[in-house]
C-alpha positions as CSV (number, residue, x, y, z in Angstrom):
1,M,33.2,70.2,128.2
2,R,32.6,68.4,125.1
3,K,30.2,70.7,123.8
4,A,32.7,73.7,124.5
5,Q,34.8,71.5,122.0
6,I,32.3,71.5,119.4
7,L,31.5,75.2,119.6
8,I,35.2,75.9,119.3
9,A,35.4,73.4,116.1
10,L,32.3,75.0,114.4
11,F,33.6,78.4,115.0
12,I,37.1,77.6,113.6
13,L,35.2,75.9,110.6
14,G,33.2,79.0,110.2
15,I,36.2,81.3,110.0
16,F,37.8,78.6,107.8
17,L,34.8,79.0,105.1
18,F,34.5,82.7,105.5
19,G,38.1,83.3,104.8
20,Q,37.8,80.9,101.7
21,G,34.7,82.7,100.1
22,V,36.4,86.1,100.2
23,V,39.3,84.6,98.4
24,F,36.7,83.2,95.8
25,A,34.9,86.8,95.6
26,Q,38.2,88.7,95.0
27,E,39.1,86.2,92.4
28,V,35.4,86.4,90.6
29,A,36.0,90.4,91.0
30,E,39.4,90.5,89.6
31,S,38.3,88.2,86.7
32,V,35.4,90.4,85.8
33,A,37.3,93.3,86.1
34,T,40.2,92.1,83.3
35,E,37.2,91.2,80.9
36,P,35.9,93.9,78.5
37,P,32.6,95.0,79.4
38,R,29.7,93.6,77.3
39,P,26.6,95.7,76.1
40,P,23.3,94.9,77.9
41,L,20.7,92.7,75.9
42,I,18.1,95.3,76.4
43,A,19.1,98.7,77.7
44,I,16.5,101.1,79.2
45,T,17.3,104.8,78.3
46,M,15.6,108.0,79.6
47,G,15.8,111.3,78.4
48,E,17.7,113.2,75.6
49,T,21.3,112.2,77.1
50,Q,20.2,108.4,76.3
51,K,22.2,107.2,79.4
52,P,21.4,103.8,80.6
53,L,19.1,103.8,83.6
54,A,20.3,101.6,86.9
55,V,20.1,98.2,86.8
56,G,17.7,97.9,89.5
57,I,15.3,100.3,87.8
58,Q,15.8,98.3,84.8
59,I,14.8,94.9,86.3
60,M,11.6,96.5,87.6
61,I,10.6,97.7,84.7
62,L,11.1,94.2,82.6
63,L,9.1,92.6,85.7
64,T,6.4,95.1,85.0
65,V,6.4,94.5,81.2
66,L,6.4,90.6,81.9
67,T,3.3,91.0,84.5
68,L,1.4,92.9,81.7
69,A,2.4,90.2,79.0
70,P,-0.8,88.5,79.0
71,A,-2.9,91.8,78.7
72,I,-0.7,92.9,75.8
73,L,-1.1,89.2,74.2
74,I,-5.0,89.3,74.4
75,M,-5.0,93.0,73.0
76,V,-3.2,92.4,69.9
77,T,-3.7,88.9,68.6
78,S,-6.2,86.7,67.8
79,F,-6.9,85.1,71.3
80,T,-9.6,87.7,71.8
81,R,-11.6,86.4,69.1
82,L,-10.8,82.8,70.1
83,I,-11.5,82.2,73.5
84,V,-15.0,84.5,73.2
85,V,-15.8,82.0,70.6
86,F,-15.1,78.9,72.7
87,S,-16.9,80.1,75.8
88,F,-19.8,80.7,73.6
89,L,-19.5,77.1,72.1
90,R,-19.6,75.6,75.7
91,Q,-22.5,77.8,77.0
92,A,-24.4,76.4,73.8
93,L,-23.9,72.8,74.2
94,G,-24.9,73.4,77.8
95,T,-21.9,71.0,79.0
96,Q,-21.3,73.6,81.9
97,Q,-17.4,73.0,82.7
98,A,-16.5,70.4,80.1
99,P,-13.9,71.3,78.4
100,P,-13.0,73.0,81.5
101,N,-11.3,76.5,81.3
102,Q,-7.9,75.3,81.2
103,V,-8.5,73.2,78.1
104,L,-10.0,76.3,76.1
105,I,-7.5,79.0,77.4
106,S,-4.8,76.4,76.1
107,L,-6.4,75.7,73.3
108,A,-7.0,79.3,72.4
109,L,-3.2,79.7,73.2
110,F,-1.9,77.3,70.6
111,L,-4.0,78.4,67.9
112,T,-2.9,81.9,68.7
113,M,0.8,80.9,68.1
114,F,-0.3,79.2,65.2
115,I,-2.3,82.1,63.6
116,M,0.5,84.8,64.7
117,S,3.6,82.4,63.8
118,P,4.0,84.5,60.6
119,V,3.9,87.9,62.3
120,I,6.4,86.4,64.9
121,T,8.9,85.0,62.4
122,K,9.1,88.5,60.9
123,I,9.5,89.9,64.0
124,N,12.4,87.8,65.2
125,T,14.1,88.0,61.6
126,E,13.8,91.5,61.2
127,S,13.9,92.9,64.6
128,L,15.1,90.5,67.2
129,Q,18.0,88.9,65.4
130,P,19.7,91.8,63.8
131,Y,19.4,93.6,67.6
132,L,20.9,90.4,69.5
133,H,23.9,91.2,66.8
134,E,23.8,94.6,67.4
135,E,23.0,95.7,64.0
136,I,20.4,98.0,65.0
137,T,19.8,100.2,68.0
138,Q,17.0,99.2,70.7
139,Q,14.8,101.7,68.8
140,Q,14.8,100.7,65.7
141,A,14.4,97.0,67.0
142,L,11.0,98.5,68.2
143,D,10.0,100.2,65.6
144,R,10.4,96.9,63.3
145,A,8.7,94.9,65.6
146,E,5.6,96.9,65.9
147,A,5.2,97.4,62.1
148,P,4.0,93.3,61.7
149,I,1.7,93.4,64.6
150,R,0.2,96.8,63.1
151,T,-0.3,95.4,59.8
152,F,-2.1,92.3,61.4
153,M,-4.1,94.4,63.4
154,F,-5.1,96.5,60.3
155,K,-6.4,93.6,58.1
156,Q,-8.8,92.7,60.7
157,V,-10.2,96.2,62.2
158,R,-12.8,97.6,60.8
159,E,-12.8,101.5,59.6
160,K,-15.9,102.2,61.6
161,D,-14.1,101.4,64.9
162,L,-11.0,103.3,63.8
163,S,-13.0,106.2,63.0
164,L,-14.7,105.9,66.4
165,F,-11.3,106.0,68.6
166,V,-10.0,108.8,66.2
167,D,-12.7,111.0,66.9
168,I,-12.6,110.2,70.7
169,A,-8.8,111.2,70.7
170,K,-9.6,114.4,68.8
171,L,-7.2,113.2,66.0
172,K,-6.7,115.2,62.6
173,Q,-8.2,113.0,59.6
174,P,-5.6,110.8,58.9
175,K,-4.5,110.2,55.3
176,N,-3.3,106.6,55.6
177,Y,-2.8,104.0,58.3
178,T,0.7,105.1,59.0
179,E,-0.5,108.3,60.8
180,I,-3.0,106.1,63.2
181,P,-1.1,105.8,66.5
182,T,-1.2,102.4,68.4
183,H,-2.9,103.4,71.4
184,V,-5.7,104.4,68.8
185,L,-5.4,101.1,66.7
186,I,-5.6,98.7,69.7
187,P,-8.8,99.8,71.5
188,A,-10.7,99.9,67.9
189,F,-9.1,96.2,67.0
190,M,-10.5,94.9,70.3
191,I,-14.0,95.7,70.1
192,S,-13.7,94.6,66.5
193,E,-12.4,91.5,67.7
194,L,-15.7,91.5,70.2
195,R,-18.1,92.2,67.9
196,L,-17.0,89.2,65.0
197,A,-16.8,86.8,67.9
198,F,-20.4,87.5,69.0
199,Q,-21.6,87.2,65.4
200,V,-20.1,84.0,65.3
201,G,-21.3,82.9,69.0
202,F,-25.0,83.8,67.4
203,L,-24.5,81.3,64.6
204,I,-23.2,78.4,66.9
205,F,-26.2,78.9,69.1
206,L,-28.9,78.4,66.7
207,P,-28.9,74.7,65.9
208,F,-28.7,74.0,69.7
209,L,-31.6,76.4,70.4
210,V,-33.7,74.6,68.0
211,I,-32.8,71.5,69.9
212,D,-33.9,72.7,72.9
213,L,-36.9,74.2,71.4
214,V,-38.3,71.0,70.2
215,V,-37.0,68.9,73.4
216,G,-39.2,71.4,75.5
217,S,-42.1,71.3,73.4
218,V,-41.9,67.4,73.1
219,L,-41.6,67.4,77.3
220,M,-44.5,69.9,77.3
221,S,-47.2,67.9,75.5
222,M,-46.1,64.8,77.0
223,G,-46.8,66.4,80.4
224,M,-43.4,66.0,81.8
225,M,-43.0,69.6,82.9
226,M,-41.3,68.5,86.3
227,L,-38.1,67.1,84.2
228,P,-35.5,69.8,83.1
229,P,-35.6,70.1,79.4
230,I,-31.4,70.4,79.4
231,M,-31.3,67.0,81.0
232,V,-32.9,65.5,77.6
233,S,-31.3,68.1,75.2
234,L,-28.0,67.8,76.4
235,P,-27.1,64.2,74.7
236,F,-28.8,65.0,71.2
237,K,-26.5,68.2,71.2
238,L,-23.4,65.7,72.0
239,I,-24.7,63.6,69.1
240,L,-25.2,66.3,66.5
241,F,-21.8,68.4,67.5
242,V,-20.0,64.9,66.9
243,L,-21.8,63.9,64.0
244,A,-21.1,67.3,62.1
245,D,-17.4,67.1,63.3
246,G,-17.9,70.3,65.2
247,W,-14.4,71.1,66.3
248,Y,-13.0,70.5,62.8
249,L,-15.7,73.1,61.8
250,V,-15.2,75.7,64.5
251,V,-11.4,75.7,64.6
252,G,-11.0,75.7,60.7
253,S,-13.5,78.4,60.2
254,M,-11.8,80.7,63.2
255,V,-8.4,79.9,61.7
256,K,-9.4,80.6,58.2
257,S,-11.3,84.2,59.1
258,F,-7.7,85.4,59.8
259,G,-6.5,85.0,56.5
């Protein structure tokens, strides 16, 4: 009997809460209906009619863009050169997982933000803020945001790499940089960054390679062939790197190389 009374009380409470929820929903709907419609922050359109897509499709497209954001960051910024050089530096030192990947990636990301800060500031002032204040259209905002990034990539890319992808794409010989499409510029920029990163990695490897050769020769002359040379050379590499202020030299040289 007592259980039945409890169930009846819960049932009555549920009906009451449901009624209050319906009233609240009606009030919210009426308030939204009376407010003037606001333009969306990002309006994705398709076709010549320029009609905005459904909200669900826009959310799906935005989520896709956010998923690809790390790849976009790697492709069009200084991140590629930095992380490759840091990986070569760790291999040259022979420290295995020190510094760990998280530290190297974080350092490369913050240095990327530092190097790209003029580009980010220009995009914010000339593209994002005017669009948020409804002074320009979405297409104009995208064009203005693309221009500083293209300028940065053109400063770092080699003409030889650009010519390679222009020939692969079977495009007419461009008269100036404005005629080169972005989808041709990005891969040329990436292989230019990889080439320069490998050159820096070679220079980083040389002093540590000399230490390995000297230590290996000394161990062979002493008949200590069973002792791994890396066990003896690692402390010498670390002390050389610290005395030479290696992080200052490497990071300073990498940042100045984008000037």
